[in-house]
N, C-alpha and C positions, 0 to 999 in steps of 0.2 A: 504493500500500500504506500510505503514511503516513496517508492519510485514514481508513483502517480503524482504525488505532490511536488516532487522535484521537477517533473516534466511540465506540470501545470504552472509552476512558478516561472520556469524558463519561458514558457509560451506567453505568460502575462507580461514578462519583461520585454520580449521582442515584438509583441503584437502591435504596439503603437507605431513602431518603426515600419512594420510591414504595411499597416493600414495607410500610413502617410505616403508611402512610395508606390503602392499598388496602382493608384490611378495616374501616376506620372506618365508623361509622354517623353519618349527619348528624343523627339524632335518637334518643331513647331507645327501645329495643326495636324499632327499624326493621329488618325482615328484609333480607336481601341482594337483589341485583338479580333482578328477575323472580319474586320470591316474594311471596305474599299470605297474610296471616293470616286464618283462617276462624273467626268466632264465630257461635254460634247462641243465640237468645233466644226468649222473655224471661221464662219462669217455669219452675220445676223440673219440673212435670208435663209441660209441652210439650217440654222438653229431653229428658227421659227417654224419651218416646214417639218423638221424632225419632231418637235413638241406637238404640233398640230396632228401629226399622224400617230405617234406612239402614245400620246396622252400621259406621258410621264416627264416631269420636269427634273432634270439632273441636278446634282449638287452644285454644278457650276459650268462655266463656259470657257472655252479655249480660244484665245484671240492673239493678235500680234500688234506690236508697235515698233518704233525704231528710236535709237538714241539720237538720230539726226533730226527727227521731226516730232516725236511723241504724238503721232496721229492716232485717231480712233478711240480716244479715251473719253473726252467730254464732248466730242462732236464726231460726225461720220467721217471715216477715212476715205481717201481716194480709192478707186478700184484699180489695182495694179494688174488685174487679170485673174484674180481669185476671189472676187466678191468684196463688198464693203463691210467694215467693222465699226461698231459703235458700242463700246463697253458699257457706258453709263445707261444707255437706252435699255440694254438687256437686263441689268440688275434692277432697273425701275419696273420693267414689265414683269419680271419673274422674281418676286421677293424671296428672301431666305436662300439666296444663291451666292456663289463666290466666283472668283475669276482665276484663270490660269493664263498668264500673259508671257508670250515669247518676245524677248527684246532683241531686235536685229541690230548687230554691231559690226557688220562686215565693213572693212576698210575704215573703221572709226575707232579702233582701240587706242592708238596713240593720242588722238584728239580727245578721247574721253579722259584718260588719266593726266592729260596736260591742261585740263580745265576748259577746253573749248566748248564743251556741251554742258557746262554747269547750269546754265539757265534752264535747259531742258530737264536735267535731273531735278532741279528745284521745282519745276512745273509738275513733274511726276510725283514728287513728295507731297505737294499741296493737294493734288488730286487724290492720292492714296489716303491722306488724312481726312479728306472730305467724305469719301465713300464709306469708310468705316466697316469694311467687310474683309474677311480673309482673302489674301491674294497670294498666289504662287507666281514668283517672277523668275523666268528662265533667262539668266543673263548670258547673252552671246550663245544662244542655243546651238546644239550640235557643234560644240567647240572643236572636236577632233574630226569633223567632216572635211574632206578635201575641198568641197565646194566653198567652204568658208575661208580657207587658207589662213587660219589664225596662227600667229607665232605664239608659242606657249608662254614666254616671258611677258609679252605684251598683253596677252589674254589675262593672266593672273593680276597684273598691275591694274588693268581696266576694271576687272571684276571687283577687286578689293576697294578701289577708289569709289566705285559706284555704291557699294554696300556701306562704306564708311560715311559717305556724304548723306545717304538716306538715314542712317542711324543718327547722324549729327542733327538732322532736321526732325528728329523725334518720330520717325515712321516706325510703328511697331506692329502693323497688321500685315506684314509680308513674310513669307517663307521663301528663302533664297534657294533656287534650284540650279544645280550644276548638271547640265544635260549633255550626255554623250550620244553621238551618232550610233554607237553600238554596232559598228560594221567592220571591225578589224579583229583578225584572229589573235594578234598580239598587240593590243592597244597600249599606247604610251600614256596611260591615265595619270600617273604620278606627276609627270612634267607639266600637266595642265591644272593640277589641283590647287585651289586657292588657300586651303587649310581648313581645319576642323571648325574654327570659329566663324567661318564665312559660308559654310554649306549646311543648310538644313535638310535638304532632300537631294538624292541623286536621281536624275532623269535618264530615261532610255527612249530611243526610237524603236518601235516595233512595227516593221512593214512586212517584207517577205523574206528577210534574211534568216538563215538557219540559227537555231538556238545557240550553237557553239560560238557565234559572234557576240551574242548578248550576254552569255554567261560570265565572261570576265568582268563586265561592269557590275553585275549583280554581286559577284564575289567581292569586288572592291568596296561596294557600298556596305555589305554585311560586315566586312572587316573593320569598318569604321563606325558601325552602329547607326548608319543612316537609312531611313526608309526610302523605298524606291517608288517613283511615279513613272508610268508609261506616259511620257510627255507628248508624244505623237504616235498614234496608232491607227493604221488603216490597212485594208487588204490590197496593197499595191499590186497591180497587174493580175489580180484575182477577181476583185469585185464581188457583187452579190448575184450576178446573173445566173450562176450555176446552181443556186438554191441549195439543196442538200449537199451537193459536191463542194460548193464554196464553204459551207459550214464545216464540213469535215476537213477541208484543206487548211482553212485559216481560223475561223471563229472558235471551233472546238479546241484546237491546240492553243489558241491565244488565252482563253479563259483557264485552261488547264495550267498553262505556264504561270499565269497570274496567281492562281491558287497554290501551286507547288512552291513558288518562290516568295510567297507571302508579300506580294506587291500591294502597296497600300492606296494607290490611286491610279486610275486609268483615264486617258483622254482619247476619245474616239473621234476621228475626223470623218464626219458623215457626208462626204462630198461626192458629187458626180464629176469626177476629175476630168473626164474627156470633154465636158462641156465648158470648161474653164480655159480661157485663152492662154493662161500661163502654162498649162499642162497639155494643151491640145496636141495630139499626134504622138504623145508619149505612152499611150495605152495603159494608163493607170487604172482605167475602167470606173464604173459606177459603184461607189461604196455606200450609197444610201441604204440603210437597213430597210426602209419602207418601200424600196423599189422591187423587192421580191418577197412574196407572202411567206415562203418557208423561212427565210432569214428573219423577217420581221417577227413572226410568231415565236421563233426560238430565242431571238434577242430579248423580247419582252419577258418571256418565261425566265430567262437568265437574270436580267437586271431587277426583276421583281423580288428576287431572293433578299432576305434581310441582310445578307453580306454587303450589298451595295447601298451606299448612302446617297440619297437623293435630296431634293429640296424638302425642307420640313421646318416647323417652328423650333425644333430642338437641334437642328443641324450644328449651329455654331457652338452650342453647349457641349456637344459630343467631341468637339475639337479643342475644348478648353479655351475658347475665345469669347471674350466679353466685349460687346460693342460699345466702346468708350471713346 
């Protein structure tokens, strides 16, 4: 009997510590165990049509802006061939949602850390403080993609400069995302890494590349205790037209990969790529889930699971975010 009291005493001593830490998140806006944030992108018209068809408002929306112009935040962006974006309109139209924003920085890294774009960074800070919702910011997204030709040293300097300036301007509703293209068998991730204190989440692109190219980024994130977000996901060159075949080739493996690797957020680009001037002739195909009944039915069945967090009155609370 004395052993029972010894165990009970030890439990009572450590329980307060256990209780205080059990609800902690290892990173900003990270949902609890077995929960996954669902984002839909990547232009206003596409998002509106998705919600109108699927009848489910996601947790948030995936959009883009640039360090050079900061377009598409408090007003409609120009259409560069992939649709127009207007972040503020979306969060007004669909309450209890958040944003996932890709910040374009190609050929602007040196100017960023040299202070050339300070006014634009300040404009971003003012806007972020105004909207008062959780925002995931992908700084210089797909940093290791050959199409961006980022120099690692310049990338790190620009990334840190941006984060430090936003922090200095009292922005506290942003999770900083370090987003890899995830398309290299032996990625040089360490040379691009800004440091633990600058990265809240690790992002990956999930298109049609084999898992062996994505795995190293997942391993890197897990080694540093960072949650992973599929920052850009779409069935490139596959689309939805195949119905069941498309599901078996891309969607089924995608959701299995998310579950297997405990990925905490996914961003699905629900676009008809072949109709967009920027991608015309590249055969990315139609990735709108509502364009094929089989895909739509199975998609709805999947995202209706309690695993996936959508818009709700309690969404921000689940992310330990207080709208202040």
